[in-house]
C-alpha positions in Angstrom: -34.2 7.4 -3.8 -37.5 9.3 -3.8 -36.7 10.4 -7.4 -36.2 6.8 -8.5 -39.5 5.7 -6.8 -41.3 8.7 -8.6 -39.8 7.6 -11.9 -40.7 4.0 -11.5 -44.2 5.0 -10.4 -44.6 7.1 -13.6 -43.6 4.1 -15.8 -46.3 1.8 -14.2 -49.5 2.0 -16.1 -51.8 1.9 -13.1 -55.1 1.6 -15.0 -53.8 -1.7 -16.7 -52.3 -2.9 -13.5 -55.5 -2.4 -11.4 -57.5 -4.3 -14.1 -55.1 -7.1 -14.2 -55.1 -7.3 -10.4 -58.8 -7.5 -10.4 -58.7 -10.3 -13.0 -56.2 -12.3 -10.9 -58.1 -11.8 -7.7 -61.4 -12.7 -9.3 -60.0 -15.9 -10.7 -58.5 -16.9 -7.4 -61.4 -16.0 -5.1 -64.7 -15.9 -7.0 -66.8 -18.8 -8.5 -65.9 -19.6 -12.1 -69.1 -18.2 -13.5 -68.7 -14.9 -11.7 -64.9 -14.7 -12.7 -66.1 -15.2 -16.3 -68.4 -12.2 -16.1 -65.9 -10.0 -14.3 -63.1 -10.9 -16.9 -65.4 -9.9 -19.8 -66.3 -6.6 -18.1 -62.7 -5.8 -17.4 -61.6 -6.6 -20.9 -64.1 -4.3 -22.6 -63.3 -1.4 -20.2 -62.4 0.3 -22.4 -63.5 -1.4 -25.7 -60.6 0.0 -27.6 -58.7 -2.6 -29.7 -60.9 -5.3 -28.2 -61.6 -7.2 -31.4 -58.0 -7.2 -32.5 -56.8 -8.7 -29.2 -59.7 -11.1 -28.7 -57.7 -14.3 -29.5 -55.1 -14.1 -26.7 -57.9 -12.9 -24.2 -60.0 -15.9 -25.0 -57.0 -18.3 -24.7 -56.0 -16.7 -21.3 -59.7 -16.9 -20.2 -60.0 -20.6 -21.2 -56.7 -21.7 -19.6 -57.6 -19.8 -16.3 -61.0 -21.5 -16.2 -59.2 -24.9 -16.7 -56.6 -24.3 -13.9 -57.4 -25.0 -10.2 -57.0 -21.7 -8.4 -53.7 -21.1 -6.5 -51.9 -17.9 -5.5 -48.9 -18.7 -7.7 -51.1 -19.2 -10.8 -53.1 -16.1 -9.9 -50.0 -14.0 -10.0 -48.8 -15.6 -13.3 -52.2 -15.0 -14.9 -52.3 -11.5 -13.6 -48.9 -10.7 -15.1 -50.1 -12.1 -18.5 -53.4 -10.2 -18.2 -51.4 -7.0 -17.5 -49.1 -7.6 -20.6 -52.2 -8.1 -22.7 -53.7 -4.9 -21.5 -50.5 -3.0 -22.3 -50.7 -4.3 -25.8 -54.4 -3.6 -26.1 -54.1 -0.1 -24.8 -51.2 0.6 -27.2 -48.7 1.2 -24.3 -46.0 -1.1 -25.8 -43.8 0.4 -28.4 -42.8 -2.9 -30.2 -46.3 -4.4 -30.4 -45.3 -7.0 -33.0 -42.7 -8.7 -30.7 -45.0 -8.2 -27.7 -47.9 -10.0 -29.4 -45.5 -12.9 -30.3 -44.1 -13.2 -26.9 -47.6 -13.2 -25.3 -48.8 -15.9 -27.8 -45.7 -18.0 -26.9 -46.4 -17.7 -23.1 -50.1 -18.5 -23.5 -49.2 -21.5 -25.7 -47.0 -22.9 -23.0 -49.8 -22.8 -20.3 -52.3 -24.0 -22.9 -50.1 -27.1 -23.5 -49.5 -27.5 -19.7 -53.1 -27.7 -19.0 -53.6 -30.2 -21.9 -51.0 -32.6 -20.8 -52.0 -32.3 -17.1 -55.5 -33.3 -18.1 -54.4 -36.4 -20.1 -51.6 -37.9 -18.2 -52.6 -41.5 -19.4 -51.6 -40.9 -22.9 -53.5 -41.3 -26.1 -57.4 -41.6 -26.0 -60.4 -40.5 -27.9 -60.9 -37.6 -25.6 -57.3 -36.6 -25.8 -57.4 -36.5 -29.6 -60.6 -34.3 -29.4 -58.8 -31.9 -26.9 -55.6 -32.0 -29.0 -57.7 -30.5 -31.9 -59.1 -27.9 -29.6 -55.7 -26.9 -28.4 -54.3 -26.8 -31.9 -57.2 -24.6 -33.0 -56.6 -22.2 -30.1 -53.0 -22.0 -31.1 -54.1 -21.3 -34.6 -56.1 -18.5 -33.3 -53.1 -17.1 -31.5 -50.9 -17.3 -34.5 -53.6 -15.7 -36.6 -53.9 -12.9 -34.2 -50.1 -12.3 -34.4 -50.4 -12.1 -38.2 -53.7 -10.1 -38.5 -52.5 -7.5 -35.9 -49.9 -6.4 -38.4 -51.1 -3.2 -40.0 -50.6 -2.7 -43.8 -52.2 -3.4 -47.1 -50.4 -6.8 -47.4 -53.0 -8.5 -45.3 -56.1 -6.7 -46.6 -56.6 -8.3 -50.1 -58.4 -11.5 -50.6 -55.3 -13.5 -51.8 -53.4 -12.6 -48.7 -56.3 -13.5 -46.5 -56.6 -16.9 -48.2 -52.8 -17.4 -47.9 -53.0 -16.5 -44.2 -55.8 -19.1 -43.6 -53.8 -21.7 -45.3 -50.6 -21.0 -43.4 -52.6 -21.0 -40.1 -54.4 -24.3 -40.9 -51.1 -26.0 -41.7 -49.5 -24.7 -38.5 -52.5 -25.9 -36.5 -52.3 -29.4 -38.1 -48.5 -29.6 -37.5 -49.1 -28.7 -33.9 -51.8 -31.3 -33.5 -49.4 -34.0 -34.7 -46.7 -32.7 -32.2 -49.3 -32.9 -29.4 -50.4 -36.5 -30.3 -46.7 -37.5 -30.5 -45.9 -36.0 -27.1 -48.7 -38.1 -25.6 -46.7 -41.2 -26.4 -43.5 -39.9 -24.6 -43.0 -41.5 -21.2 -42.0 -38.2 -19.6 -43.4 -35.7 -17.1 -46.1 -33.3 -18.4 -43.7 -30.3 -18.1 -41.3 -31.9 -20.5 -44.2 -32.8 -22.8 -45.3 -29.1 -22.7 -41.7 -27.9 -23.3 -41.4 -30.0 -26.4 -44.7 -28.7 -27.8 -43.8 -25.2 -26.7 -40.5 -25.4 -28.8 -42.6 -26.4 -31.9 -45.0 -23.6 -31.2 -42.3 -21.1 -30.8 -40.7 -22.3 -34.1 -44.1 -21.8 -35.9 -44.7 -18.4 -34.3 -41.4 -17.2 -35.4 -41.2 -18.5 -38.9 -44.8 -18.4 -40.2 -45.3 -14.7 -39.7 -41.9 -14.1 -41.2 -42.7 -16.2 -44.2 -46.1 -14.5 -44.7 -44.6 -11.0 -44.7 -41.6 -12.0 -46.8 -39.1 -11.5 -44.0 -37.9 -15.1 -43.9 -34.3 -15.5 -44.8 -32.1 -18.6 -45.0 -29.9 -17.3 -42.1 -33.0 -16.8 -39.9 -34.2 -20.3 -40.7 -30.8 -21.8 -39.8 -30.4 -19.9 -36.5 -34.0 -20.5 -35.4 -33.7 -24.3 -36.3 -30.3 -24.7 -34.5 -31.5 -22.9 -31.3 -34.7 -25.0 -31.2 -32.8 -28.2 -31.8 -30.4 -27.5 -29.1 -33.1 -26.6 -26.6 -34.9 -29.8 -27.6 -31.8 -31.9 -27.0 -31.3 -30.2 -23.5 -34.9 -31.0 -22.6 -34.8 -34.6 -23.8 -31.5 -35.1 -22.0 -32.7 -33.7 -18.7 -36.1 -35.5 -18.7 -36.8 -38.5 -16.5 -37.9 -41.2 -18.8 -40.4 -43.6 -17.3 -39.4 -46.6 -19.5 
């Protein structure tokens, strides 16, 4: 038993865990402005890989600032922050998949806060914030692609193609967010529907950009997404 506990202790990256715990505690306990300063200080200690992982950090920070503090959400944001620090400190072996998973998780909470803020449906303010959320998602997707090392993303043509792909993805997600505002369902189901669209984009767009997109992958991803969408729509309580 002692040997197992020692092994588990060695697998925990305590520096990242302590910083994530400080992030969660500061969000739950401190005023928003002081939490903001603490979060920036934690993120840049150390500054290694800070620029490359800036998009998910900014989205996590924005979502946290928009959420009323509770112990449950403090624990969730602490876990996300810990995962981000593992990626930033190069402590995760499969960093490509890790960045994609983190972007998906942050996207869900981003959509959750958006639909919570606009329960009444479509309005001018909702349209503006839908653009903000879509741009934030585009930043996450761009971070997933840009973090890939290699010469395929360094030339000007590839950078232009990446910007075009991210722009189209953000526009598509904006349309999904607006469409979900018309659905007479709970904000959780609205968030799930938007999340499925985001997950589809985060899986297929980078694969297309790096020439890893195959017909079989498109079929499997589309079928799984469609099945999950049917389940979500069938289980939702429609307020018609």
